[in-house]
N, C-alpha and C positions, 0 to 999 in steps of 0.2 A: 535852319540855325540864323536867317539871322532876329532873330527871334531870340534864342540866345548873346548874340550877342549882345541882342540889346540887353539884355539880360544882365550880363559880365557887367557889361559896362556900369549899368546901373551900380552893381557892386560896389566895384573899385572904384568909385564915385562913392560908394558914404562911408569905407572906407579910408579913403583921404580928407575925410572929414574929419577924421578921428583922430589925425597922425600929429604928432604935432615934433617942429625941430627945436631945437634948441642950440647954440653952438658952445662951442668949453676954450675957450685959453691952449688946459691946459690939455688940451685931445687936438688944437691944430698946430702945437709947438712943435710937435715931429715930423709934421706936413716937408714939405713932398716926399718925405724918405719910406712914412707908412700916411693913411688913411684909415689912422684908428674909429673911430664908433666904440655906442652903447645904445643898447637899445635898451626899452620897456614895454612889456605889455602890460596893464592890465586890464583884465575879464570884469566880463560884467561879476558875476560870483564873487571876487576881489582877489582871484587868487593874482599875482605878479610872477614876472619872465625877465627874466632879465640875462641881456650875450654882453660883453666886448666882444670886436671886432679891434684886428690890428691893420686890419686891407680889405680888403673884397676882392671878390674870384675874376677874375682878370686885370689890376693890377700888373704890374709890372711885377712888384716881390712878392705875386701868387700866380701866377697869371693860369689857364684855364687850358686846358690838355684840349689836342686835336676832337678828339668822339665830343666836346664841349661844344669848342666851334663849330663844330657843323652840324650840331641840333640847332644851334640857337641861330645857326644862318638857315637851317630848313624850315625851323618855325615863323619864323619871320620875312623869307619868301619865297614860299606855303605859297601863298592867296597872288603871289604871278609872276607866277615860274610854275613850268612847268616838270616834271621830274628828271626829264631831264636832259635840260636846260640848267640845271642847280647843280643834279653831278657832274657837265662838263665844271662850273664854273669854281666847282670842292676842286677838278682836278687841274687844273689851271692854278689857283693858287695857292696850291700840293706842290708847285712846280713850276714859283714865280721866278726862279734866281733859276730856272733853264728856260724861259718864256720870253718875248716880248710885248712890251707895254698893250700894242694894241692888237694881240691877241686877247686878254682880260678883258681891256676895252671895248672888241668884237660881242663878246658875249656879255655882259655888261649891256651895249646896245639893244641886245634883243629883250630885257627884262620889261615886263607889261607897268606901263604908267596905270597908279589905283586908281586912277582920278577921268 
């Protein structure tokens, strides 16, 4: 698995070296109501793909659904928690309006330090 992670990191780093960002006053003027962006991807064969997006999933104008939030949490916390603890944390977060903050803090205190 370590070798796979190293390869993935190299792939991501290679991709990042080929990504260029520019700002646009035209797009920025609608912030903070929206966070628009335009994507342009040019492939080696000359094909160009473009996409305009007014915001992103997770922004207040385009909230993530609960299943997506839980999936993202599972993916990010998996290396640092067991399945049972993740389930307890998800349950606690789903009941935030009915629990005390210390209950969630105690669960988060059981997460393992990756370092």
